[in-house]
N, C-alpha and C positions, 0 to 999 in steps of 0.2 A: 437543532431544528431540522437539519437535512436528514439526519439519521432517523428521526421520528417520522419523516415523510417517506421513508423507505429508500432513500438514496444510498448509493455506494460512494465512498470517498477515495480519491486517488492522491498519492503523495509522491513528490519528486525530490529534487536536489535540496530543497529548503530544509529537509530533515538532517542533512549533513552539517548544517551550520548551527552550532550551539547557541548562537545569538537569536535564532529563529525558534525560540522555545514554544511559541504558540503552535507552530507546525508539529513540533516534536510531541507536545502534549496531545494535540488532536489525533496524532497517529496512535498514541497509547490508549486514547478513549474510544477509538473506532473498533467496533466488534470485528473479529477476524473474518466473519462471513460477509462483511461489507467493505473489504479493503482491496484496493488496487495500488500498484506502484508504477511510476512512469518517468519518462525522461523528455517529455514533449518540449520543455522550455530550456533545455540545457544540453551541453555536450558531455555531461558526466555519464560514465558508463552505467548501465542499469545494474550491473553486478555490485557497484559501490552502494547504490541505493538499497538493494536487497540486503547487503551485509549490515548496513547501518540500521535498517528497519528491524532485522532479526536481533541485533544487539539491543536496541532500545526496548523491544518487546520481550526480550529474554527468552527467545525460542530458537530452535535450530533453523539454519538456513533452509534445509530441505523441507521442513515442516511449513515454513513461510511460503516457499515456492509452490508446494502442493496446495496450500490454501488459496493462493492467488489464482492458480490454474483452475481450481474448483469454482471459484467465484466467476472467472471468465466463462467457463462452460455454463454456469447457471444463467448468466446474463445473455451471452451471445450464442450459446449452444443451439437454440431453436433456429438461428439464422445461418448456421453452418451447413454447407451442402456436402 
């Protein structure tokens, strides 16, 4: 429903926990151009979240980093000075 409304989704440490399958499935169902990764609610290093997301999505880490950067610029670029 959020994706249909044009929202971007952000995933954090929950994807590291195999018992949080709903978070992991949502990550896989989120289009790359609507994806963010974050650490707002945990002390887990962002590198760990990126590694797990890349593994789950079966893409290279560099490709994932580039996509998230592109998403950031798409959303926040107009506000950067």
